[in-house]
N, C-alpha and C positions, 0 to 999 in steps of 0.2 A: 624447436617449438619457435617464433618467435610472436613478443608483446611490444602492441603500440598503447600507447595511451593519451589522452589530452582532456584538457581541460577544458567547458565550455560553458553559459552563462544561457540558460535557458528565461524567456520572456516573457513574461503575462498579457493577455489580450487589456485587464484592469487590473486594477489592487484587489490583492485577494489577501482580507484578512479573517484572520481567529482570533480567539481571547489571549493571546499573549503578543500578538507579531499583525502587521500588516508590514505587504510587500508587493514587489513587483516583476518579482524575478527566483530561479534558485540557483543553486551552484553545480555543476554538474562532473562527471570526469567518463567520457565514453573510453573504449576500450575494444581491442582487433587483433586479433588471438589468429596469429599462421600456422598453420599444417595441413600435409597434405593436400595440396593444391587448394582450401578451401579456406575462405578467414570466418570467424565466429566473433562474434558483434555482445559486446556486455556494457551496462551502464549503474552507474553508482551515483546515487543525486544526493543530498546535504542539508535541508529545509534548516528553519534554524534550532528547532527543538532539537536536535541528535547533536547527540552529546562529542557523536566521528566529527572531525575535520579537516574537511576536502585537502589541505596540506597535508598533513600529515601524514592525510593514506595515499598524497601522489605517493610522496619520500614511501611509503611504505610500497606502493607498484615498481618504484624504481631501482628498491632494493633485493627485487627478485630475480629467479635466474630460472628461467624458465628453457632455454637453452638446451637446459642438459636432459631435454626430456624429448626425442627425436616423432610422438607422435603419440597424437590423440589416446592408440592401444594402450598408452600408460595413463590415461584417465584415471586412473584412484592415487595411482600412485602421486602423479598432481597433486590433487585434490587434498592429501595427508600433507604433503610438502605444504600446500598453503594453509591450511588449517592450524599449523604446528604452531605461526605467527601468532600472542594473542589481537585481541581487539578486531580495528581495520573493517567495520564488516557491511559495510557499501563497498568497497570497491572489493570485496568477497561473492559479495551478492555478484557485482561485474563479471567477477572473474568464471564464478560457478555456471553463469547466463552463456558467457561466452565459448566453456567449453562442453557445458550442453547443445548448444550451438554448432559445435564443431563437430561433438559425436553424431549427432544427426543428419549433419551435413555428409559426413562419411559413412554412412553406415546405412543411409540412404534411410532416414528411421524420423520419424516426428518427434518431439521432444513429448509430447502429451502421452508418448509409448512407453517411455522409463518409468512414469509414471504411473501403470494399470492402469492409465484416467482412459474413460471409455470419449472419445470422439464428440464433441459438438457443434450443429449446426449456429449457435448461434447464444448468447448470456449475457439474459437481460442483467444491467448493472445501472444502482442509484448516479444519479447527479449532484455533485455538490454544488453549495448556494453556501457561501461565507457571507460576514457580517457586513451590515453598510445599512446608510439610509431605506428609505422609500423604497427612490426611483431605482436604486441595484439592483434590492431586492424583484421590481418587479421586470426589473430586463434579466434576471437570472433565469427567474421563472418563463419566461420566453422560452428562454434557450432548453431549459427542461420540460417542455409540453412530448415530447416523444418520452419519456424514461419513465419506465413501469415504478419506479416509487423516489425518493430527494430525498436527498440528507441536510439538513440542516447545521451549517454552525454557529453556537449560542458561545453565550458568559454570562458569570454570574447574577446577570445585573438581572433581578427580575422584573422591570417597568418592561426593559428590553427584551427579554426572552417573550414575554406576553404578547406586548403588540408583533414583536416578527411575527407568529405563531399567529396570530392572529387576522396577519394581512396575509403571511401567505394562505392560511385557510377558507379568507374571501375568494382566493383566486381560481385554486386547486382543490379540489379531493381527493389526489395521489396520497399514496399510504408516505407516511413522514417518519424519520427518524431522527433522531438531533444526536450531537459532538458537541462537546462542553468542551477540549479540548485543558481537562485539569480547572478550569475557569471557575467554578465554586468555591469558594474559603473553606466548609463546613458542612460537615453531614446533614445536620438542620435545614440550613437553604438550600438546601440541595433535595432532600426531602418534598421540604414543600412545592419547589418546582415541577419534579418531577409527578408529584401526585397530580398538581392544573395541569400539566402536561398527557401523565393520562389521561388524563379528563376531555381532554382535548384530540384522540382520537392516534396520539404518537406513539408509532413501535417499540423505542427501542430507541436504550439513552449511550452515548459510550464515553469515557472517562467523563465522571461530571468532576472527583475533588483531584489533588493532588497526587504523584506516582506516593511522597511519602507516610502519607494521611493513613495506613492500613487497619488501624482500628475502625477510626473511620468506614471505611469503604467494608470491611466485615460488619458494621451494623448498617449503612446504605441497602447493602442486598439482601437481608431479613425484612425489613420493611417495606421497600420500592417498590409499589406497584409495575413498575416496567425495568422485563432487563434490562440490566445493564452490563457492558459489552468491555475489555480496558484494553487499552490501546498505545500509552503512552505507559502506562505498570506491566507491558505483556511486551517484552523487547523481546525474548532469546526464548528455545524451549528450556531452560533450567527459572525462568519466570515462570513456566505455568506450573512445570511441578511443587512448585514454594507457593505462589497465588494464586489458581487455581480457584479456590474458595473463598477469595473475593469477589464471583463473577458470575456473570449466568453465560459469558459469551466472550469472543477473543478475535480481533484482525490483529492479522498475520499480514506482516510486509516483510515482504524482499530484503530492503534495505536492513531493516532492524535487527532480521536474524542471519545476515549471510546469504543470502540465496532460495533457490529451488527447492535445492535440496535439503535443506536442512526446514527451511516450508513445511516442508515434507514430509519430516520425521515429528513437526510440532501439530500434524494435521493428529498424528494417529495417535499423539500422549493426552491433544484437548480431547478427543471422545474417548479415552479411556476415564478420561475423569465428566465426560456429558457436560461442556459446555458443546457452546455453539459454535459456527463457526464464521467470521466475515474476512475476505479476503479483499484487504486494502491498497493503499498506494499515495503513495510524496506527490509532490510534484514533480511531472517525469516526462518522458517521454516517449514515443510511440516504440522505442526498442523496448525499454523493461517492463511498458504496461503489456506490451503481445509476451512478450516473457512471464510475466505472473497470468494472464489468460490460461495459459496450458495446466493451470490448476484449479478453473475454473470449476469444472465439475463435482469435485468436492467439497465445496465449499456451500452451505447452508442460506448466504450473503454474500452480493460481488459488488464491490465499489471502487471499479477503473476507470475514474474516468480523468484521472490525472495531467493527461495528455489533449485534454479538451480547450485549453485555454490559452496553450500555447504558441505561438507566433510564430519561432523560428524553429520546430520540431528537425532533424537531419535525416528521420528516417521514416520507411512507412513499414505495415509487416500487419496489424489488428485494422478490421475497419468499423462503419458505423450505421445499423440502418435502425431509425425506430428504437431509437436507446437499449441496442442490443447491439453489443462487438459482437463481430464476424473473423471469428482464425479460416489461414489457408491451411490447404493440406500440403503444402510445400518442407520435404525433408531438413528438417532443424527446428530450431525458435518460428518461424516466419517470421524472421525484419529482412530488411535490405537498406542498406544508406542510399538518400535520393544522389 
């Protein structure tokens, strides 16, 4: 089995801003895994808030020896070998994608079938709008016209929050969710904003507080009129076990947890704790978005739009029609390199 990998920089069509930063692109590693006359593809993404860095993940990949495995038939052994190393979750997510893609192609099966996942004709996804001036928000709302729900990035500035939501609601009556990306300083301010947002018909709030404020999250969950979803606070399956009581729901992302296999395990544990489930993404290309879409039927909410702002995507796969993602039926994950 031969592993190839290379860094790549995805470029955005516009500046994308959240509470902590603004940027025009994101760092990527692409993986190609060759075996049995087939190639499996994978992707690792490194947005600023990820603790993992691309340079370290490249070094991890360079140190792997997959040539000792003769075939994808050693799937479990390969997974055990990779997972014996701590950390490097984005690279592990890419490897998991590539392994599953290979397994599907060599066995003539779609990756969805590995997770007892019902086939989907279409997947409704939300459209995410970053922080910006009025003209930016209006341009983004135009792009979001076909989508069934809109997710708004917000910060802890009460004036901005109220202005942005008022502007958006004057333009659209679509359901809204909000994501603060840890942008509110304390639970008292958070509750004031969540009370107001609830009055505006907002459906949920994602990660209002910094992940370190454990006691604040516990208090806020007890008092919030809106369901609170954990994102930065819930990275792995261990986080669900230790922090499930702080949230009403969890945003599961492949880059945080190490791939589809781990995401599937997180779904099962989250359901045991009666958590709502959101399937999310980083800024990613079609490769990783298609991979995640194979799990979509297991989730209550789907937020897989990170590929839509890319100007230099290298892959084809899941397509978009009227705010719905469409998956093909080909064996494997469903992606091809352009």
